[in-house]
N, C-alpha and C positions, 0 to 999 in steps of 0.2 A: 213383295210386288212393288211397293213404293220405291225401294232402293233401286230395283231394276229400271223403273220408270225414270228415276232421276239420272241414272247412268245413260239411258237412252237420250234424255234431253241434253245432257252434256255433250254426247257424241254428235247429236243432230246440230246443236248450236255451234260446235267446233267445225263441223263440215261446212255449214253455211257461211261461217265467218272466215275460214282459212282457204277455201277452195279457190285456186287460181288467183290468189291474192296479189302475187308479184306481177301479174299481167293486168288485172282488172281493177286494181285499187284506184280510188280517185286521187288526183293530185292537182287541185285547182290553184289559181293564183293566190287566193287568200292564205293557203298553206305556206306559200313562200314568205308571207309576212312573219312567220315564226321560224321557218327553216333558215333563212338568211341571218337573222340575229343569233340563232343557236350556233351557226357556223362561226360567226364573228366572235362569240364567247371563246371558242376553242382556238381560233386562228389569231385574233387580235387582242384577246383578253378583255374585250369590252362587255361588261356585264350590265344588261339593261335592268332598270328598276320597275319598269312598266312594259306592257306589251303594246301592240298596235292600237291606233285610234279606233273608236267605235263609230257608229253612224253620227254620233254627236262628237265632233272633233276635239272637244275639250275634255272628254272622258276617254280613258284608256282601259283596255283589258289588262289583266295582270300578266306577269312574266313567268308564272309557274310552268306553263306548258313549254315555254322556251327553254327553261332549265332542264326539264325532263328530256326534251328533244336533244339538247346538247350532250347529255349523258349517254343516250342511246347512240347518237351519231359518233361519239368518241369511241365507243366500244366496237362499232361496225364500220369504221373508216369512212364516215360521211355518206354511206349508202342510204338513200331516202326510203328504201323499202322496209327495213327492220322496225321503224316506229309503227308501221301498219300492223306488223305481227304482234307488237306489244299491245296495241289497241284491241286487236282481235282477241288476244288472250284475256284482256280485261273484260271484253264483252262476254266471253264464256263464263268468267268468274261472276259477272253481273247476273246471269241467269241463275246460277246456284245461290247467290246471295239473295236474290229476289224470292226464290223458293223458301229459303230459311226465314226471311222476314215475314212473308205472308202467312207461313205456317204458324209463326209465333203470334201474329196479330189476329188471324181468322182461323183457318183450319188447313190440314194437309191437302185436302181435296181442292180447295180454292187455290192453294199454293201451286199445285200441279197444273191446274188450268191456266193460271197466270203465267207460270214459267213457260208453258208450251206456247201460248200466244206470243209471249215476249220473245222466245227463242226463234220464232218463225216470222215475226213482224217485219215486212220489207223495209219500212223506215228505220227501224231499230238496227237491222242487219246492215243496211247500207252505211249507216253512221259508225257501226262497229268495225267497219273495214276501212275507215278513213282516219289517218293520223292528223287530228285537228284538235284545237283547244276545247271544243264542245263535246268531243267523243267520250271523255271520262265522266261526264256529268251524271249520267244515269247511275253508275256505280256509286259515286259519292252521295247522290241523293238518296238512294236506297239505304246506304250505310247510315245516313243522317236519320232516316225514319226509324231504323232499328235502334239506334242510340236513344232517340226520343222515347220510343216505346219502353225500353229498359229503364230509362230514367223515371218514367211515369209509374213503372212497376216497383219503384222504391230504391233502385241503385243510383244514388246521387253522383257516384264517380263517373257516370257516363256523361254528365253535363260538360266537363272539360272537353270531351271528345266532340260534343255538339258544337261548342264554340270554335274548336279547331276546324271542323268541317265547314262551318259558316265562313271562316276566313279563306279556306282553300277553294270552296265553290265560288266565292266572290272573285278570287284571283283568276279562275278559269273563264268566267263569263259573268259580267256585272248584272245581267238580267236575273241571275239566280237570287238576287235580293228578294224576289217575291216568295222564295222558299223560307225566308227568315221571319216573315210577318206572322205566320201561324205560331211560331215559337213565342213571339211577344204576346200573342193572344192567350196562349196556354199559360204563360207566366202570370199575366194579369189575372186570369181566372183563378189560378192556383193561390195567389196571394190574397185575393178577395175572399175566397172560400176557405182559406187557411189549410190548404191541403198539405199532407206530410212531405210530399215530393218537392214542395217549394220551401217549406220550413227548414228542411235539411240543407238548402242552398245557403242559408245564412250561417256560414261557417268560414272562418278566415282561410283555412286550407283550401276549401272548395272554390272560394272567390278568387284566391291567388292562382290556383291551377287553371281556372276558367279564363282569367284575364291573360295569363301567359300563353295559353293555348290559342287564344284569338290573336294576340299580338305577333306570335311567331310567323304565321303565314302572311300577316298583314304588314310585316316589317318593310318589304320593298316599297309598298305603297306609301307608308308613313315617311320613309326616307326621301322619296320623290316629292311628297307634298311639302316637306320642310323648305324646299326652294321653289315651289311652284304654286303657292297660294291655296293649298289644301283642297284642290278641286276633286281629287279622287276619293276623299273621305267625307269631310263636312259638306263640301260643295255638292257631292252626289246626294247626300241625305236631304239637303234643301231642295234639290231638283226632284227627288222622289215625292216629297211632300207637295210640291207644286203639281206633279202629275196626278196625285191622289185628289187634290182640290179640283183639278180640271176634268177629272173622269166623268162626273155627272153632266158636264157641259158637252163632252164628246158624245155621250149616250143620247142626249137630247137632240144633238145635231145629226146623229146617225153616224156610227163608226164605219170606217172604210175596211170592210172585210173582203180581201181579194180572193179570186178563185183559187189562187195558189194555196190558200189555207185549206180548202176542201181537198186539194190534191194530197196534201200532207196527211189529212185525216184518212183518206183512202189508203195511202201507203202504210199507214200505221195499223189499220184494222183488217181490210180485205182489198188487196191491190187491184183485182180485176173490175170491181164495181163500186162506184160512188154511192149509189142508192142502197146497196146492201150494207155498206159501211155506216151510212147515216142511220139506217134502220136499226142496226145493232147498237149504235151509240145512243140513239133516242130511247129505245126500250130499256137499255141498261141503266141509263140515268134516271128515267122515270121510276123504275123499280127501286133504285138506290135512294132517291129522294123520299119515296114512299116508306121504305123500311126505316130510314133515319127519323122521319116524322112519327112513325108508329112507336119506335123505341123512345123517342123524346116524350111522347104523350104518356107512355107508361113509366117514364123516368127510369128506364133501364138501359140507357145508352152505354155501350162498351167502348173501350179505348180504340179498338180497331176502326169502328164506324166513325167515331169522332175524328180521329187522325186523317182518315181517308177523305172525309167530308171537308175538313179544313184545307187539306192539300190539293183538293180538286177545285173548290170554290175560290179561295183567295189567290193562288197563283194564276189561275185562268183569268180572273178579273184583272189582276195586275198586268198580265201580258196584253190583254185587250186595251187596257188603259194606256199602255205604252205605244202599241202599234198593232196592226193586223199581224198575228203570229207568223213568223217565218219558220223554216224547217227546224232550226236549232231550238226555237221556242216550243214547238210541238214535241220535240225530243225530250225537252226538260220535264214536261208533264206526262210523258208517255207511260211510265210505270203506273201512275195513278189511274189514268184512263183505262189501261189494260186490267188493273185490279177491279175497277167498277164493272167492266164487262165480265170478268171471271166470276164475280159475286152473283151476277144475273144468271149466267149459265149454270152455276152451281145450284141456284134455286130451282131452275127448270129440271135439273136432274132428280129432284125430289118427287116429281110427278111420274109415277110408274108408267102411265100410259104413253108418255113421250120420252121416256128415259133413253131408249135406244136411238131414236132419231136425233135427240139433242147430243148424245155422245158422238154419233156419226157426224153431226154438223161441226162439232169441235175439231174432230180429226180432219174433216174436209177443209175447214178454213186454214188450218196449219199446213196441210198438204198442198193446197192450191197456192198459198202464199210462197211456199218453198219452191214449187214448180215454176211460178212466175219469176222468181229471182233467177233461177238457173236457166230458164228458157230465154230470158232477155239478157243473159250474162250480166246480171246486176244493173239493168237499165242502160246498157251500153250499146244495144242494137235494136232500138225501137224507133228508128226513123229520125224525124226532126227534133225529137225530145231526147235523143241519145246522150248519155253522159260519156265524156271522153275518158278513155282508159289510160293508165300509166304507160302501157305498151305503145299506144299511139303517140304519146308525148315523147317517148324515147325515139321513135321513128322520125318525128318532127325535128328533134334535136340533131339527129344524124344528117338530116337534109340541110339544116342550118350550117353544120360543120362543112358540108360540101360547098355550099354557096359562098361562105366567107373565105375559104381557101387559105386559112392561116392569117388573114388580115385582121386589123382592129375593126370592131363593129359594135353597133348598138341595136337594141330591139325596139320595134314600134308595134303596138297592138292595134288591131283593126276589128271592127264588128261590135257585137253587143258587149257591154261592160268595159270596152277597151279604153274608155275615158278615165278609168280608175288606174292609179299607178301600180296596184298590185297585179294587174292583168298578166304581165309577163314575168312576174317574180318566180313562179314555179319553173319556167323555162330557164331563167337566169341561174337558179340553183343547180338544175340538172347539167346545164352547159358548164358551169364551174366545176362540178363533180367529175364531168367527163374530160376536163382539161382544156376547155375552150371558153374561158370567161368573157363576158361582155366588157367593153371598155368603160372606164369611169370618166374618161375624157370625151370631149366633143369630137366626133369622127364623121367622115363623109359617108362611109358604108353603113347603111341601115337595112336591117332585115325586118320585113313586115310579117307578123304572125296574125293570121285570120282564123277564127274559130266559127264554123257555121254548120248547123244541122249535124252535130256530132263528129265533124271532120275538121282537120287542121290543114291549113294551106300556108306555106312559107314562100316568100319571094323577096327579091331585092326591091327597094323603094325606087 
């Protein structure tokens, strides 16, 4: 029965992630920040050591996703769609990996509930259809948790995998630094208590493998820093310490939690209703805190609850210390939030009197979330909040081609976010791919691109 359920989950997650992907996939301007350098690797042989700037212009994302994109684009003749299929496939693999990890940490029933909620979570599905540098993070994060769990179970050879994943995650999104802090806490506790899983780390071979495993993915950053003042490594660590120091001040002054954060929570848990999402989240966390407190009092805390507690509390605090969490931040902690919810629903299933209603609620949440995604065509036909599809961007590009009539031209963005240089980069990539590249020189003909209420308008300036 469990095997059949897993097969069903794989099929369901595959359908939700691959359905009409070539038409409805997101292709925002920020993606152009990676597509254009990936193209230049193949065309001009320019290999970047870092990715685009973050919101703090002196800090860059890593270039790993650019390298991955370059490989995929090389295989598929620069077609921008195949990377989305790669990400969707990775998303399906993430559902399976999440099941395996939670089954090892908790139980198979909690694992099935977690995998079902994760497979149908609108926020998760939307990001699993988007070829972007943040999209592989859940897979890498869950793999990190599995490696930590097996290391704590006594297999010290998983520690080099942990350091490797630390480097890879940092290269995909520097905010993932919050995922590394619990590892430091675990190491500190292990050495203080003289645990065998830390004693075994004091081995020349393990230390060597662990350092090499960290340095390999970090090499581009290190090479970049040699000529740029070590801002991406040591400078970033100093900045993190500053943010930690400033965190209590931010709390005292009142942190700015935007309504957008609550939208992300809704899309993560139960898309049609914010109140239902918050209620599920509230009761799940109250129960989880209670069970951790109870186990701590009896001194029988297990690795599963400890790991989940550390990876809920520390990363969430870290994200709020940095800023009001954006969609990518919510995605980063999404596996842990869904695990906590699954633990709560699993407990409810123990009560015979409500077992059937609880089971029905689990199925209903996943079913309604799936219907919501399909009925809104993945949030692309919900009025003023509609997300623009790849198909619509292709139509806009065709209109641009007609307007320019073979002449040299440049693009000008108009509307929300058009003040950022990346606003038109997605169009630039598609236009180049279609054989109508924008001019690198200063030209008279300018094409205005306006995005408004889920629609694209192009015109001559």
